[in-house]
DOMIMI-894953 format. One line per field, with one value per residue: residue number from 1; z, y, x of N, C-alpha, C, O, CB in turn; residue in three letters. Coordinates in steps of 0.1 Angstrom, whole numbers. Glycine has a CB too. Example, Ala and Ser with C-alpha at 12.3 -4.5 7.8 and 13.67 -1.06 7.14 Angstrom:
! residues 2
num <- c(1, 2)
n_pz <- c(78, 71)
n_py <- c(-57, -22)
n_px <- c(132, 128)
ca_pz <- c(78, 71)
ca_py <- c(-45, -11)
ca_px <- c(123, 137)
c_pz <- c(78, 79)
c_py <- c(-33, 0)
c_px <- c(132, 129)
o_pz <- c(85, 80)
o_py <- c(-33, 11)
o_px <- c(142, 134)
cb_pz <- c(90, 57)
cb_py <- c(-45, -6)
cb_px <- c(113, 141)
residu <- c(Ala, Ser)
END
This chain:
! residues 185
num <- c(1, 2, 3, 4, 5, 6, 7, 8, 9, 10, 11, 12, 13, 14, 15, 16, 17, 18, 19, 20, 21, 22, 23, 24, 25, 26, 27, 28, 29, 30, 31, 32, 33, 34, 35, 36, 37, 38, 39, 40, 41, 42, 43, 44, 45, 46, 47, 48, 49, 50, 51, 52, 53, 54, 55, 56, 57, 58, 59, 60, 61, 62, 63, 64, 65, 66, 67, 68, 69, 70, 71, 72, 73, 74, 75, 76, 77, 78, 79, 80, 81, 82, 83, 84, 85, 86, 87, 88, 89, 90, 91, 92, 93, 94, 95, 96, 97, 98, 99, 100, 101, 102, 103, 104, 105, 106, 107, 108, 109, 110, 111, 112, 113, 114, 115, 116, 117, 118, 119, 120, 121, 122, 123, 124, 125, 126, 127, 128, 129, 130, 131, 132, 133, 134, 135, 136, 137, 138, 139, 140, 141, 142, 143, 144, 145, 146, 147, 148, 149, 150, 151, 152, 153, 154, 155, 156, 157, 158, 159, 160, 161, 162, 163, 164, 165, 166, 167, 168, 169, 170, 171, 172, 173, 174, 175, 176, 177, 178, 179, 180, 181, 182, 183, 184, 185)
n_pz <- c(-534, -558, -565, -590, -606, -621, -622, -605, -585, -573, -564, -546, -527, -518, -505, -485, -471, -463, -446, -426, -416, -405, -383, -387, -380, -396, -421, -416, -412, -438, -451, -439, -448, -475, -478, -461, -470, -489, -474, -454, -469, -478, -453, -446, -466, -461, -435, -432, -413, -398, -374, -366, -389, -386, -362, -371, -390, -374, -359, -380, -388, -364, -362, -386, -379, -359, -374, -397, -401, -408, -434, -464, -491, -524, -533, -517, -513, -515, -492, -472, -475, -469, -441, -434, -441, -423, -399, -403, -403, -377, -363, -372, -359, -333, -332, -337, -314, -295, -303, -297, -269, -263, -271, -257, -256, -282, -296, -284, -289, -317, -321, -313, -333, -354, -383, -417, -440, -466, -494, -518, -523, -540, -532, -505, -510, -525, -505, -486, -501, -506, -481, -479, -492, -488, -463, -472, -500, -501, -489, -508, -531, -521, -516, -542, -556, -539, -525, -546, -555, -578, -597, -596, -573, -555, -557, -549, -522, -511, -515, -536, -569, -597, -615, -598, -581, -600, -608, -584, -579, -602, -599, -575, -583, -601, -584, -569, -588, -594, -569, -568, -589, -582, -561, -534, -509)
n_py <- c(-364, -354, -338, -330, -349, -382, -401, -423, -414, -394, -409, -426, -407, -398, -421, -423, -400, -404, -426, -414, -397, -415, -423, -439, -446, -454, -445, -418, -416, -422, -399, -380, -388, -383, -356, -342, -334, -314, -295, -290, -278, -255, -241, -238, -222, -199, -192, -198, -213, -243, -255, -240, -245, -272, -272, -258, -275, -297, -285, -281, -307, -317, -300, -307, -334, -328, -314, -329, -341, -320, -315, -314, -321, -312, -293, -309, -301, -273, -268, -279, -262, -238, -241, -244, -219, -203, -212, -203, -176, -172, -178, -157, -135, -142, -140, -113, -102, -112, -98, -72, -74, -78, -55, -38, -53, -57, -46, -59, -86, -85, -81, -105, -123, -149, -150, -152, -180, -189, -166, -177, -198, -205, -212, -203, -176, -171, -176, -156, -134, -137, -134, -106, -97, -84, -99, -109, -111, -129, -151, -157, -163, -186, -203, -207, -218, -236, -248, -256, -246, -238, -208, -202, -216, -202, -176, -182, -190, -167, -150, -132, -116, -136, -122, -103, -118, -130, -107, -99, -121, -119, -93, -98, -118, -103, -84, -102, -112, -88, -84, -107, -102, -79, -88, -79, -90)
n_px <- c(-147, -169, -199, -202, -193, -197, -228, -227, -210, -226, -248, -235, -225, -250, -259, -240, -245, -272, -267, -252, -271, -287, -272, -250, -218, -196, -203, -202, -174, -166, -175, -160, -134, -138, -140, -121, -95, -100, -114, -96, -76, -90, -93, -66, -56, -69, -61, -33, -21, -12, -21, -43, -59, -63, -78, -101, -110, -117, -137, -155, -162, -174, -196, -208, -215, -234, -253, -261, -285, -301, -297, -312, -311, -301, -271, -246, -220, -221, -237, -220, -197, -208, -212, -186, -176, -191, -180, -153, -158, -167, -144, -128, -142, -138, -110, -107, -119, -101, -77, -84, -86, -59, -45, -27, -5, 4, 26, 48, 43, 44, 71, 81, 73, 80, 102, 89, 88, 111, 112, 115, 99, 71, 46, 45, 48, 25, 6, 12, 5, -22, -30, -29, -51, -84, -105, -130, -126, -105, -116, -136, -121, -108, -130, -139, -116, -103, -123, -138, -162, -188, -195, -222, -229, -214, -226, -252, -246, -237, -258, -261, -263, -251, -234, -223, -208, -190, -177, -164, -147, -131, -119, -106, -87, -73, -61, -46, -28, -15, -3, 14, 30, 43, 58, 64, 67)
ca_pz <- c(-540, -563, -570, -604, -613, -627, -614, -594, -573, -567, -557, -535, -518, -512, -496, -474, -463, -456, -435, -416, -410, -397, -372, -391, -378, -407, -432, -413, -415, -452, -454, -435, -457, -488, -478, -452, -477, -495, -464, -447, -478, -477, -441, -446, -475, -454, -422, -433, -401, -397, -361, -367, -399, -380, -353, -378, -396, -363, -356, -391, -387, -352, -366, -396, -372, -352, -383, -409, -402, -414, -449, -471, -505, -531, -534, -504, -512, -511, -478, -464, -475, -461, -427, -433, -442, -410, -389, -405, -399, -362, -359, -374, -349, -320, -333, -335, -299, -288, -306, -289, -255, -262, -278, -250, -258, -296, -301, -279, -297, -331, -321, -311, -344, -362, -397, -427, -447, -478, -505, -531, -524, -546, -524, -494, -515, -528, -492, -480, -510, -504, -468, -481, -498, -478, -458, -480, -513, -499, -487, -521, -539, -515, -519, -557, -561, -530, -522, -559, -558, -590, -595, -592, -559, -547, -557, -540, -509, -507, -517, -545, -583, -602, -620, -587, -577, -610, -608, -572, -581, -613, -593, -565, -590, -607, -573, -565, -599, -592, -557, -571, -599, -575, -552, -524, -496)
ca_py <- c(-368, -342, -340, -326, -361, -390, -404, -432, -406, -388, -420, -430, -396, -398, -432, -420, -389, -411, -434, -404, -392, -427, -426, -449, -440, -458, -436, -405, -417, -421, -385, -373, -392, -378, -341, -336, -328, -301, -286, -285, -268, -243, -234, -235, -211, -187, -189, -200, -219, -257, -258, -233, -252, -285, -269, -254, -287, -305, -279, -284, -321, -317, -293, -316, -345, -323, -308, -337, -344, -309, -315, -318, -323, -301, -295, -311, -293, -259, -269, -281, -251, -228, -244, -241, -204, -198, -215, -194, -162, -173, -178, -143, -127, -145, -134, -98, -99, -114, -88, -61, -76, -78, -44, -33, -62, -59, -43, -69, -98, -83, -82, -119, -131, -155, -146, -161, -189, -183, -160, -184, -208, -198, -214, -194, -163, -170, -176, -142, -124, -139, -127, -92, -94, -83, -112, -113, -115, -141, -163, -160, -170, -199, -211, -209, -226, -247, -254, -260, -243, -231, -194, -203, -220, -191, -166, -187, -190, -153, -143, -121, -120, -143, -112, -96, -128, -131, -95, -99, -130, -113, -82, -104, -125, -92, -79, -112, -111, -76, -86, -117, -96, -69, -95, -70, -96)
ca_px <- c(-160, -175, -212, -202, -188, -207, -240, -223, -205, -238, -255, -226, -226, -264, -260, -232, -253, -283, -261, -248, -284, -292, -263, -239, -205, -188, -207, -196, -160, -164, -177, -148, -124, -141, -139, -112, -84, -104, -118, -84, -70, -97, -90, -52, -53, -74, -54, -19, -16, -16, -28, -56, -66, -67, -89, -113, -115, -123, -150, -164, -168, -182, -208, -214, -221, -246, -263, -263, -299, -308, -294, -325, -309, -294, -257, -240, -208, -225, -241, -208, -188, -215, -209, -171, -175, -196, -170, -142, -162, -168, -130, -124, -148, -131, -97, -108, -121, -88, -68, -88, -82, -45, -39, -16, 7, 6, 40, 57, 40, 49, 86, 84, 68, 91, 101, 82, 97, 118, 104, 117, 89, 60, 34, 46, 46, 10, -1, 13, -2, -36, -32, -30, -64, -94, -109, -141, -121, -97, -125, -143, -111, -106, -142, -139, -105, -100, -136, -142, -176, -191, -199, -236, -230, -209, -236, -263, -241, -235, -271, -259, -263, -239, -225, -216, -198, -180, -169, -156, -136, -122, -111, -97, -76, -65, -53, -36, -18, -7, 6, 24, 40, 50, 67, 68, 66)
c_pz <- c(-545, -569, -585, -613, -619, -617, -603, -582, -566, -558, -545, -524, -511, -502, -484, -465, -456, -445, -424, -409, -402, -386, -375, -390, -390, -419, -429, -415, -430, -457, -451, -445, -471, -489, -469, -459, -483, -485, -456, -456, -478, -465, -441, -455, -469, -442, -423, -421, -400, -385, -362, -378, -394, -370, -360, -385, -386, -360, -367, -390, -375, -356, -376, -389, -365, -362, -395, -411, -408, -429, -456, -486, -511, -532, -520, -502, -509, -497, -469, -463, -469, -446, -425, -433, -429, -399, -390, -400, -383, -357, -361, -363, -336, -320, -331, -321, -292, -290, -298, -274, -253, -268, -271, -252, -273, -301, -296, -287, -311, -331, -319, -323, -352, -376, -406, -434, -460, -489, -518, -533, -528, -538, -512, -499, -518, -515, -486, -488, -508, -490, -469, -487, -486, -475, -467, -494, -511, -497, -500, -530, -534, -518, -533, -561, -552, -526, -534, -561, -571, -587, -591, -578, -550, -546, -548, -525, -503, -508, -525, -559, -588, -608, -610, -583, -587, -610, -596, -574, -591, -607, -583, -572, -596, -596, -569, -575, -597, -580, -560, -580, -592, -565, -541, -510, -489)
c_py <- c(-355, -345, -336, -338, -369, -394, -413, -424, -399, -398, -424, -420, -396, -409, -429, -410, -396, -420, -425, -399, -403, -431, -436, -442, -443, -449, -422, -405, -416, -406, -377, -375, -385, -362, -335, -329, -314, -291, -281, -275, -255, -235, -230, -223, -198, -183, -190, -207, -234, -260, -252, -241, -266, -283, -266, -266, -296, -299, -281, -297, -323, -311, -301, -328, -340, -319, -317, -340, -332, -307, -322, -321, -311, -304, -297, -303, -279, -259, -270, -269, -238, -229, -240, -226, -198, -200, -206, -180, -161, -171, -163, -134, -130, -139, -119, -95, -101, -103, -75, -62, -75, -66, -38, -41, -64, -57, -54, -82, -97, -85, -97, -128, -136, -151, -156, -170, -182, -178, -167, -195, -202, -201, -205, -180, -161, -168, -162, -132, -125, -133, -112, -87, -92, -97, -117, -118, -128, -153, -166, -167, -185, -208, -216, -220, -238, -255, -260, -257, -235, -216, -193, -206, -209, -180, -169, -186, -176, -145, -131, -125, -126, -133, -105, -106, -129, -119, -95, -109, -125, -102, -88, -111, -114, -87, -89, -113, -100, -78, -96, -111, -86, -75, -87, -76, -96)
c_px <- c(-167, -189, -213, -197, -200, -218, -237, -218, -216, -246, -248, -227, -240, -265, -252, -239, -265, -278, -257, -261, -290, -283, -253, -226, -195, -191, -201, -181, -157, -166, -165, -136, -125, -138, -128, -101, -88, -108, -106, -77, -77, -94, -75, -49, -59, -66, -39, -13, -21, -25, -42, -65, -71, -79, -102, -119, -122, -137, -160, -171, -176, -196, -216, -221, -234, -257, -267, -278, -307, -306, -306, -323, -303, -279, -251, -228, -211, -229, -229, -199, -195, -212, -194, -169, -180, -186, -158, -146, -163, -153, -125, -129, -141, -117, -97, -110, -108, -78, -72, -84, -67, -38, -27, -3, 11, 20, 50, 55, 46, 64, 90, 80, 80, 90, 94, 93, 102, 108, 106, 106, 76, 47, 33, 43, 31, 2, 0, 5, -17, -40, -34, -43, -73, -100, -121, -136, -113, -106, -132, -134, -109, -118, -142, -129, -102, -112, -143, -157, -177, -195, -213, -237, -225, -219, -248, -258, -241, -248, -269, -260, -250, -229, -217, -205, -187, -171, -159, -144, -126, -113, -102, -85, -67, -56, -42, -25, -9, 3, 17, 34, 49, 61, 73, 68, 79)
o_pz <- c(-537, -576, -592, -625, -621, -605, -592, -571, -554, -547, -534, -512, -498, -492, -473, -452, -444, -434, -412, -396, -392, -379, -365, -399, -393, -426, -438, -420, -434, -466, -458, -449, -477, -499, -470, -455, -481, -486, -453, -451, -479, -466, -436, -451, -472, -439, -416, -419, -400, -386, -358, -375, -396, -370, -356, -386, -389, -359, -365, -392, -375, -353, -376, -393, -365, -359, -403, -423, -414, -435, -454, -493, -505, -530, -512, -491, -501, -490, -459, -453, -465, -440, -415, -425, -424, -391, -380, -393, -378, -347, -352, -358, -328, -310, -325, -316, -283, -281, -293, -268, -242, -271, -277, -249, -276, -308, -304, -290, -317, -341, -323, -322, -356, -381, -402, -433, -463, -492, -527, -544, -521, -538, -508, -492, -515, -514, -481, -482, -508, -489, -459, -487, -475, -484, -470, -498, -520, -503, -503, -536, -542, -521, -536, -567, -557, -523, -534, -568, -575, -576, -583, -570, -540, -535, -541, -517, -491, -504, -523, -562, -583, -607, -612, -580, -583, -611, -597, -570, -589, -609, -582, -567, -596, -598, -566, -572, -598, -580, -556, -579, -595, -562, -538, -500, -477)
o_py <- c(-347, -355, -338, -337, -364, -391, -412, -428, -399, -395, -426, -423, -394, -408, -433, -411, -393, -420, -429, -399, -400, -441, -441, -433, -435, -444, -415, -395, -410, -402, -368, -366, -380, -357, -322, -318, -304, -279, -269, -265, -245, -223, -219, -214, -187, -171, -182, -206, -236, -267, -259, -243, -269, -290, -271, -268, -302, -306, -283, -299, -332, -317, -303, -331, -348, -321, -313, -341, -334, -299, -333, -322, -301, -315, -287, -298, -273, -249, -263, -265, -229, -219, -233, -221, -189, -192, -201, -173, -151, -164, -159, -125, -120, -133, -113, -85, -93, -99, -68, -52, -71, -66, -34, -36, -72, -65, -58, -89, -107, -91, -101, -140, -128, -148, -168, -167, -171, -184, -165, -199, -193, -192, -200, -172, -150, -160, -156, -123, -115, -127, -106, -76, -97, -105, -129, -129, -137, -164, -178, -177, -194, -220, -227, -230, -248, -267, -267, -265, -228, -213, -185, -200, -206, -174, -161, -181, -174, -133, -121, -137, -123, -135, -102, -101, -129, -120, -91, -106, -126, -102, -83, -110, -116, -84, -85, -114, -101, -74, -94, -114, -85, -69, -87, -69, -101)
o_px <- c(-170, -190, -223, -197, -210, -217, -243, -221, -216, -250, -254, -228, -240, -271, -256, -240, -267, -284, -260, -261, -298, -285, -247, -222, -186, -182, -196, -175, -147, -158, -161, -129, -116, -134, -127, -97, -81, -104, -105, -72, -70, -91, -72, -42, -54, -65, -32, -1, -33, -35, -52, -77, -83, -89, -112, -131, -133, -147, -172, -183, -186, -206, -228, -232, -244, -269, -275, -282, -318, -312, -309, -333, -300, -275, -251, -225, -204, -225, -228, -195, -188, -209, -191, -161, -173, -184, -152, -138, -160, -151, -118, -122, -138, -113, -88, -104, -105, -71, -63, -80, -62, -26, -18, 8, 20, 25, 58, 65, 51, 70, 101, 82, 88, 80, 94, 105, 98, 98, 98, 105, 70, 39, 23, 36, 25, -7, -10, -1, -24, -51, -39, -46, -71, -100, -121, -140, -114, -103, -134, -138, -108, -116, -146, -132, -97, -112, -152, -164, -169, -198, -217, -245, -230, -221, -253, -266, -244, -249, -275, -259, -240, -217, -205, -193, -175, -159, -148, -133, -114, -101, -90, -74, -55, -44, -31, -13, 3, 14, 28, 46, 60, 71, 85, 67, 80)
cb_pz <- c(-531, -573, -562, -607, -604, -632, -623, -600, -579, -577, -566, -539, -525, -523, -503, -478, -472, -466, -440, -422, -421, -406, -361, -405, -365, -411, -434, -398, -409, -460, -447, -421, -460, -492, -474, -443, -488, -504, -454, -444, -492, -477, -429, -450, -489, -450, -411, -436, -389, -397, -350, -371, -411, -372, -344, -388, -403, -351, -354, -405, -388, -340, -372, -406, -361, -344, -388, -408, -389, -407, -452, -468, -512, -525, -541, -503, -525, -520, -476, -470, -489, -464, -424, -444, -453, -407, -390, -419, -405, -357, -368, -387, -348, -319, -346, -344, -294, -292, -321, -290, -251, -268, -279, -235, -252, -304, -296, -264, -298, -337, -309, -298, -353, -361, -403, -438, -451, -484, -507, -530, -510, -560, -519, -487, -528, -536, -482, -480, -524, -503, -459, -490, -507, -481, -444, -483, -519, -486, -476, -527, -540, -500, -515, -565, -564, -518, -515, -561, -546, -598, -608, -601, -557, -554, -571, -543, -509, -515, -503, -542, -592, -612, -628, -576, -575, -624, -607, -560, -586, -624, -586, -557, -601, -613, -561, -564, -613, -589, -546, -577, -610, -567, -561, -524, -498)
cb_py <- c(-376, -335, -333, -314, -369, -403, -410, -442, -395, -381, -432, -433, -382, -399, -445, -414, -378, -420, -441, -392, -387, -439, -430, -454, -445, -473, -435, -402, -431, -430, -380, -377, -407, -380, -335, -347, -337, -304, -292, -298, -274, -246, -243, -247, -214, -189, -198, -187, -211, -266, -252, -218, -255, -292, -257, -243, -295, -305, -264, -282, -331, -310, -279, -321, -350, -311, -296, -350, -348, -296, -322, -309, -327, -288, -283, -326, -294, -255, -280, -293, -248, -228, -259, -247, -199, -204, -230, -194, -159, -186, -187, -138, -130, -161, -138, -93, -108, -128, -84, -58, -90, -91, -33, -32, -75, -50, -30, -72, -101, -69, -74, -124, -122, -170, -144, -153, -202, -194, -145, -191, -216, -204, -229, -194, -160, -182, -186, -139, -126, -155, -131, -87, -105, -72, -111, -101, -104, -139, -159, -146, -163, -198, -204, -197, -218, -242, -244, -275, -234, -238, -186, -213, -233, -185, -162, -201, -197, -146, -139, -114, -108, -153, -102, -93, -142, -132, -83, -103, -144, -108, -72, -114, -134, -82, -76, -125, -111, -64, -91, -129, -89, -60, -101, -58, -111)
cb_px <- c(-169, -166, -223, -193, -180, -201, -251, -213, -195, -247, -258, -212, -223, -274, -254, -218, -258, -290, -249, -241, -293, -295, -271, -242, -199, -190, -222, -199, -154, -174, -190, -144, -123, -155, -152, -106, -79, -117, -128, -75, -70, -113, -93, -44, -60, -89, -58, -12, -21, -4, -21, -55, -57, -55, -84, -110, -103, -115, -148, -157, -157, -176, -205, -204, -211, -242, -258, -255, -306, -304, -281, -336, -322, -297, -251, -237, -200, -237, -251, -200, -183, -231, -212, -163, -183, -209, -165, -138, -175, -174, -122, -128, -163, -130, -90, -120, -132, -82, -68, -103, -86, -39, -50, -20, 5, -4, 44, 54, 25, 46, 92, 78, 58, 91, 116, 75, 89, 127, 109, 131, 87, 58, 33, 59, 54, 6, 4, 28, 2, -40, -21, -18, -69, -105, -114, -151, -112, -87, -136, -148, -98, -103, -155, -137, -93, -92, -146, -139, -181, -202, -197, -243, -221, -196, -241, -267, -227, -224, -276, -246, -267, -243, -233, -225, -205, -186, -178, -164, -142, -131, -121, -104, -82, -74, -62, -43, -25, -16, -3, 17, 32, 41, 79, 60, 62)
residu <- c(Unk, Unk, Unk, Unk, Unk, Unk, Unk, Unk, Unk, Unk, Unk, Unk, Unk, Unk, Unk, Unk, Unk, Unk, Unk, Unk, Unk, Unk, Unk, Unk, Unk, Unk, Unk, Unk, Unk, Unk, Unk, Unk, Unk, Unk, Unk, Unk, Unk, Unk, Unk, Unk, Unk, Unk, Unk, Unk, Unk, Unk, Unk, Unk, Unk, Unk, Unk, Unk, Unk, Unk, Unk, Unk, Unk, Unk, Unk, Unk, Unk, Unk, Unk, Unk, Unk, Unk, Unk, Unk, Unk, Unk, Unk, Unk, Unk, Unk, Unk, Unk, Unk, Unk, Unk, Unk, Unk, Unk, Unk, Unk, Unk, Unk, Unk, Unk, Unk, Unk, Unk, Unk, Unk, Unk, Unk, Unk, Unk, Unk, Unk, Unk, Unk, Unk, Unk, Unk, Unk, Unk, Unk, Unk, Unk, Unk, Unk, Unk, Unk, Unk, Unk, Unk, Unk, Unk, Unk, Unk, Unk, Unk, Unk, Unk, Unk, Unk, Unk, Unk, Unk, Unk, Unk, Unk, Unk, Unk, Unk, Unk, Unk, Unk, Unk, Unk, Unk, Unk, Unk, Unk, Unk, Unk, Unk, Unk, Unk, Unk, Unk, Unk, Unk, Unk, Unk, Unk, Unk, Unk, Unk, Unk, Unk, Unk, Unk, Unk, Unk, Unk, Unk, Unk, Unk, Unk, Unk, Unk, Unk, Unk, Unk, Unk, Unk, Unk, Unk, Unk, Unk, Unk, Unk, Unk, Unk)
END
């Protein structure tokens, strides 16, 4: 459900949100149905891991259930993906702390890491190349293309001028094109 669609979609989304805010579990189920695929895709493209993506999606909807009453209007998708972004950043901080705790075992774990899937699969290649981008750029590209946020929504979310956001996305896509063309995975 995209708020950029027709007015009926916007009205239906507003009714669902109001139902959620009033404690209607069926409305919450509709909200999950409407956004679970896009949010899962966002997390999967950032992590490349089904299990982690499922976990992050669960955390997102738990947080959404807790915070839906704080939604006061505006772009629901921007609000939702702001929460998703915060959850992903929390996950990254946790992972960083875990890596620091396990530094003494890093070489052993690296030796046990299973090989990646076939390089012939373009989706796998794209995922690996996105993983080579810095986390900020990868997240920005995921929010733009998998979260389907507009450049305006992205710039508002990040608290930066729209030109800065456009420039970052452009540079990130250029780097991704370069990585895909180099095929050095």
